[in-house]
N, C-alpha and C positions, 0 to 999 in steps of 0.2 A: 201407694204411688202419689207422686206430686207433680204438678206443673209449675214451671217458673215462667212468667211472662214479663219481658222487659218491653214496655209499650210506650210509644210516643203518643201525644194527645190526639193525633189524627188516625191512629189505628182503629179499624172498624172490624168487629167480629159479629157476624149475624148468627142468630140462634146459638148464642154463646153458652156453653157449659163445658164441664171438664171431660165429658165422655163422647159427645156427638155434636158436630157442627153441620148445618145444612150448607153453610158457605163460610169461607175464611178469606177476609180481605185484609191485606197488610199494607199499610199506607206510610209513605215518607220514611222509609228505611227503618221501620219498627222491627222488633225482634220477638220471636217465639222460641223459647228454649225448652225442649222436651228432655226431662231428666229422670233418673231413677227408674228406668224401664217403663215409663209411662207411654200411653198411646193417645195421639190426637186423632179422633175418628172423624172423617169427612163423609157424611151420609148423603152423598149427592154424586151421581155419575158424570155430571157436566164437567167439561174440561176447564171451565172458569170457576169451579167450586173452590179452588185455591188460586187467589189472584193477588198480584202486587200492583199497586198504583202509586202515582206521585213519583218520588225518587227511588221507589223499590221497597223490598222487604226481605226478611231473613228468617229462616227456620234452622235452628241448630239441634242436631241429634247427637252426634259424636260418640255414640256407643251402639253396639249391635242391636240392643233391644229397646232403645229410645226411638219410637217409630211413628210415622204418619200412616194410618190405616184408611185407605181410600176405597169406598164401595163402588168400584167402577162397573162391576157386573158385565153385561153384554154390550157396553158402549165402546165406541172407538173415538180416536182423535188424539191430540197432542196434550199429554199430561206432564206438567212441569213442577218439580219440587225446587223452591228457591232456597236451596241449602247454602249455609254460610259456615265457614270454619270458626270454631269457638275461640281459638287462641289468637288468630290474626284478623278475624272478621273479614276474611276474603270470601267473596261470593263464588260459590262453586255449584251452580245449578245443575240439576239432572233432569233429562227429558225422556219420557217413554212415549213415542208416537205409535199408538196401537192401530195397526192397519187392518187387522182381522179380529173380530170379536171372539172372546172365549164363550164357553157355554156354561150355564148355571149361575148361581148367585155368588160369584166370586168377588174377592177383595184383593187389593195389592198393598203389601206392607213396604214402605219406603224408609230407608235409613242409610246413613253413611258415617264412617268414622275413620280417623287416621291412626297411625301407630307412632310410638315414641322414638323408634329406631328403624334402621334399615331392615331388621329381622322380622318379617311378617309372620314367621312361624311362631313367634311369641304372643301374637295377638290376633291370630286367625279366627274367623267366625266359628261358632260352636259346631256347625255341621261339616266343617272342613277338616280333613284328617292329616293333610301333609302339604308341604310346599316344595316337593321334589322337582328337579329339572326334568325336561322332556327326554333328553337324549340318553341319559344313563340312569336316572332315578337313584343316584347315589349321593347327591349333594343338595344342600338347601339353596333353592333358586331365588331366594328373597332379594339378593343383590341385583337381580334383573327385573324386579317387580316393584311397582310404585307403592309408597307407604300409605295405602288407603284401601279400604274395602267398601263395597256398596251392597246393601241388602235390597233386593227387588223380588219380593216373595209373592207370587201369584198363587193364592190359596183359595180352596173351596170351589175350584172350577172342575167341570167334567172334562173339558178340553181347554187348556190354557190359551190365552190370546197370542197372536203374532204381533211383534212390535219391532220398531227400529229405535235404538237407544243412543243417547248422547251423554257422555261423562265429562265432568270438569274437575280439574285437579289443581293443586298449588305447585309452583316450581320447587319449593322446599321438599316436596314429597318424592321427587326423583333425584334431587341434588344432595340429599343427606349423605353424610360420611358413611361409607360402607357400600353404597349403591354404585353400580357401574352401568348406568342406563343411558342408551342413546334415545333421547326423547322422541325424535321423529319416528322411531321404530316401535313405539308403544301401540298395542292393540288390546282389546278387551277379551278376557277369558272368564268362563263361569265354571263353578265346581259342580259336577254331577255327583250328588250325595247318595245316589243309589249304587253307582258303580265305583264310588270313591276315586274319581278321575277328573283331572283338568283337561288332559290333552286330547280327548275326543272332540274338543272344540278349540281349534288353534286360534291364536290372537286375531281378532277381527276389527275392522274399522279403519278410519283415516284420522291421524293426529295432526292438529294445527298447533304448532309450538308457540305461536304468538298468542292465540286465544286460550291455550291450555285446555283444549277439548279433544276428545276422541269420539268421532261421529260415525253415523251410518253403520252401526253395529246391529246385525240381524239377530233376532231372537224369535225363532219359530217355536211352536208349542213344545216340541221335543227338546229344545235347548233353553227353555224359560225356567232355569233353576234359580235358586235363592241367592247365592253368594257370588259376587263378581269382583274382579280387580283388573288392573292393567299390567301387562307384561310385554317384554320385547318379542317381536315376531321371530327374531333369530335365536332367542333363548326362552322358549315357552315353558309353561309348567307341564307336569308329567301326565301321562295316561296310565290306566291300569296295565296296559302294555306300554312299558316305558320306551322301548324302541323295537324296531324291526329293520334289520340292516343286512347287507350282503358283503361277502369277501370271496376271494379266490384261493383255493389250495390246489396246486397243480392244475389239472384240467377240470376240476370240479367247482361248482358253485356252492358256497356255504352260506346258509341263512341263519342268522342268530336273532333271538328276541328275548326280552326280559319282561316279566310281569312283576308288579308291586302289590297286586291283590288278585286272588282267585276265589270264586264262589260257584259251586255246583258245576264245575267244568268236567265234562266227560272226556273230551280230547280236542286237540288242535288239528286243523287241516291246512296243508299248503296247496295253493292253487296256482296254476300257470295259465296265462292268457293264450289261447290257441284258436286261430280262425275266428276271432271275435267273441269267443266264449271262454269262461274260466273252467278249467278241468282240474280235478284233484290229482296231485302227484305224490302225496305223502301224508302220513298220519303220525302224530306225536302225542303220547299220553302225558297228562299233567303229573307233576311231582310234588306239588304243594297244595295248601288250602289256607284260606284266611288272608292276612295282610303281609305275609313274608315275601321277600324278594326271591324269585325263581328264574333260572337261566335255562334256555333251550337252544338246541342246534339241529338243523336239518341239512343234509348234504345231498346234492344232486349232481351226478356225472352225465346225465342225459339232457335235462333241461337246464341250459347254462346261460341263457339270456332271455330278456323280455320283461313282462310285467307279472309280478307275483303278489298273491294275497295271503294274509294270515287270517284264518277263520277260526273262531272259537265256537265249539258245539257244546251246549250245556246238557245236563242230565235229562232234560225234557225233550231233547232233539232240536231245540232252537239254534239257529246258526247266525252268528254275528261276525261281520267283517271288521277285524280289529285294525288292520293296517294294510296299505298297498304301496309297493315300491317298484321302481324299474331297476334292473340289475343286469350285468353282463360279465361273463368271464371269457369272452372272446376278445382277443387283443385289439386295441383301438389305437388310432393315431392320436397325437396330442391335439387337444382342442381347448380353446379359451372362449368362455361364454360370459358376457357381462350385461348388466341391466342399467340403463340410464335414459333420461328424458322420455320415459314411458315406453321404451322399446328394448329389444334384445339384439346384441351384436355377437356373432359367432365367427371365430377364425380357426381354420383347420386345414390340414393337407388332405386332398382327395386322392384315393388310390387309383382312380380311373374316371374317365368321363362317364356320367351316369345320371339317370333321373331317380331321385330318392324321395322318400316321404319324411318330412320334418314334423314332429309332434311335440306338444308341450302339455305336461300334466301338472295339476296342482298337487298340494300336499296330501289330499285325500284320494289321489289316483284318478281324478276325473280329467278327461281330455278337454283342454280349453282352447287349443289352437292346432290346426293341421294345414299343411300345404305341400304341394309337390315342389321339389327343388332341383335345379340343374347344377350338378357338381362337376367341376373341372378337374382334370388331372393336375395335381400340384396345389399351390396355395389358393384358398378360398376365403372370402370375407362375405358374410351374409348379414344384412341389417333388416330387422323386422320392426318397423316403427309403429307407434300408436296402438300398442296392445291393450293399454288401460287395465293392466292386471291389478288386482287387489294386493295389499301388502301380504307377503308370505313367501314360502319356499316353493320352487317349481323344478320339475325335471324336464330337461330338453333332450329328446331322443331323435336320432337320425341314423339310418343305414348309410355307411360310407363304404361302397363297394361290398365286399363280403363281411365287413366288420360293422359294428354298431357303436355309435357315439352316444353315451349317456352322461349328462353333466347337470349338476344342480346349479341353480341360480336363485338369488334372493331379490325379489322386487321390494325395495325398501325406500322409495321416494315418497 
């Protein structure tokens, strides 16, 4: 291993050696370049153990295993890596604001690196097995993913910490030829290397297209995995269940799902929300194992509308909710739902004067808004301002007389 230090005369490194520093102070735009899978060890949990002063400082990693190892342990606070791009010397700092301490003598490995092209699949981190899209798991989703990965590896903890993350990127990393990225729609995703899945954590955070930052990204212990990137909220990366969707055949509801990996699956259960609780309405046996793509279908002629859950039951009897959707095969009137200025506008024709329940669910099936609504016979326009929804996909559901309106909307401002 070797370190390369490009140092201005005013750079100060305290307790300086190649393996462990009690504190690193980078002064007046000096550079530390970590190369050839080397590790810069910061043996101090204080948030100022890595500090930039004067006109700033720069740490360049630019490959997966060129890393800063920070012995944070059970401390909390805002930990900033003054990352800089090697090719353009653009400052791209990363911050992990640890809000709840982990347990044990843990360390966090920090690194970031870009790719040479739009195709993230050719330079993905070593623990990442695919870059499939969320909706079909049949194509390379790299064109909707920024050309950079971050390694934030909380290692050695009994329970990993909770943190709020902020990422910084370069414009060239979303504008590269081959990408079709709407910058304002970027959110952070992490790869679950136990389940080989991106999509159990849909894109999170708020992107500032002027500052080139994606902020307020939550990482609870269950989601504090190693490899991260930024993808569009409307085109996220895939889950081990690539999709769970509905369609109508005659008077029956058809539920389809696809898996891109299965391990120790005993069976799948289909659940339907009834009187506030989910009830099992069907069972489906697995047809595959390993990392092959498998397709499944369940048809219901009795339960044809409402909220449905796909549950995976493993060979040990553990039950995991894989996806939740709203679906209806009861005829509905035309409805237009749009999101703008922080609120939702609905336009539809009412079948009769009535008092109805309006509900909004997020992509995970959680109820985020509910209200009673006076519906008129004929044309209706409903405006729900100031919802302050996080970026993502939502399902708007409302009973319209005997029928149910179910419409997807994307909060993407």
